[in-house]
C-alpha positions, 0 to 999 in steps of 0.5 A: 685496567682489566677487561673482565667480561666481554658480553656478546651485546657489546656491554663490556664489564670493566672492573678494578684490577685489584678485584679481578686480577690481584694487581695493585689495590687499596692496601698497596703502595708502590709494590709494598703491600700494607695490611690494614690493622683489623684487631678489635674491629668488627667485621660489620665495620670493615665489610666491603661492597661491590659498586658500579657505574653503568656507562650506557647510551640512552635510547634518545628521547624514548622514555620506555626504551631507555627504561628497558635498557636500564632494567637490563643493565641492572640485571647484568650488574646483579650477575656480577654481585653489584650492590649499588649501581649508578647511571649518568645525568638525565640518562632517562630519557637523555641529556639536552645536547641541542641547547648549545648546538641549535641556538637554544637561547633563541627566544620564542623560537618554534624549533626550540619549543618543539624540542622542549615539548619532546623533552617534557613529553618523554620526562618522567613524573614521580611517583609514576610507572617508571619509578615502579619499574625501577623499584621492582628491579631494585627489589628483585636484585637486592640492589640500590639504584641511583639513576639520572632522570629528567623529572617533570613536575606533577602539579605545580611546575608541570611545564618544568623539568629538573635534572634529578638523581633518583635513588631507589632502594631494594625495599621500595624507598626512594628519594629525588634530589633535584640539581641545585643549579643547572649549569650554563645553557642547561638553565634553558631546559631545567629549573633550579632544584632545592635542598630536599635531596641533600640526604645521605642514604644507608646502603648495605651498611655504608653511608652514601651521598649523591650529586649531579654534575657540576653541583659537585663543585659546590663546596657547601653542597659537598660539606652538607653531605660530609657533615652527614657522614658520607663514606661513598659519594656518587656523582652523575655526569652527562659524559666526558672524561674531562668532566670527571677526572679532576673532581673525582680525585679532588672529592675523594681526597677532600672528603676522604670518601670513595667516589663513584662517577657515572657518565653516559655515552651518546653517539651521532647514530643514537639521534633518531630519524625525524628528530627536529634539528637532527641534521644540525646536531649530526654536523656538530658531533665531534668524531661522531660523538656527543658524550664520551663516558669517563665513568670512574671509581676513586679511593679515599687515598686519591688512587683510581681503582677503575675507569672507562675513559673511552666512548664505550658502553659498559660497567665500571666495577670495584669493591669499596674497602672501609679500611682504606677510608678509616686509615685516610681519616687518621690525618683528615676528617673534613666534618670531624677532627679537622673542622671547627664548629666554633668558627664555621656554621652551615645551615641547610634548608631541606624543605621542598617549597610550594609556589604558593601558600593558601589560607582558607577560612575555617569551616 
């Protein structure tokens, strides 16, 4: 792992050694360089793309300040030539760390109500001014963004939050994928999502998919994306190397896809003064940390290209190479030659269901 740039504001730029240092890379095995065969393939098929995970800490429960930090991070990534940038799960405005540390399941508890009210207040609505700011940043830097946000309902479900992977394309198009199943105590803060966002997106000639945290362990969700031809899979995480290490390599090998795992950092010092239950939260922090990073990029061959497994803020950067992906699919293609459409069938409902259907009299 090489440190490419050490910015003055402590936002280190980490990149795959093969990209910046000429070390072992996608076409090498144990010191022997394997040159991909390119005869007969157009450059458009094999072209690469520079991708990055933005491992940052939110300005906890401060929507505007966190958004400003995200936009500044986009600018730093653009200076490195990044075309796709992903942020951790609900980094805007922060992950609900209090649930497992302050008796989040206490029913009708005044403190839990106060914590939830703050979360609802600082969440974002879609569409809204935060989306507009992200669209402008994506347009200005010709970059696709995937940002983990806490989404608040706009009409029905105004009192409900979803853990949403928000896609923003340079041309202004956007897509919100709500986490299908919140994990364990997260169900005390987030509602269940739907299949509306299970859609592979085109990014700079690549087919890209995304899921939130533990829904990456859902076989049907992964296969629904493989079946749409995913080549690069993005996963958003709250922040822990233990969460990202195994599943990133597993998904890369199972799907024969590149995997970009974006995690966050959260320190005890990031909890603002005056925040309810702050003292209890600080007492529960292990080594002064709540979220410890773990952003990484893994190739379709299961080889890790870049990672930041320490609780630092920075960009984890690598160049994805389609020749590696095509080579790995020679012996396994999960939704192609190694799938049995005559034996297995998967139905995916991508409708966004309304809570009620009204039939009015004809005028």
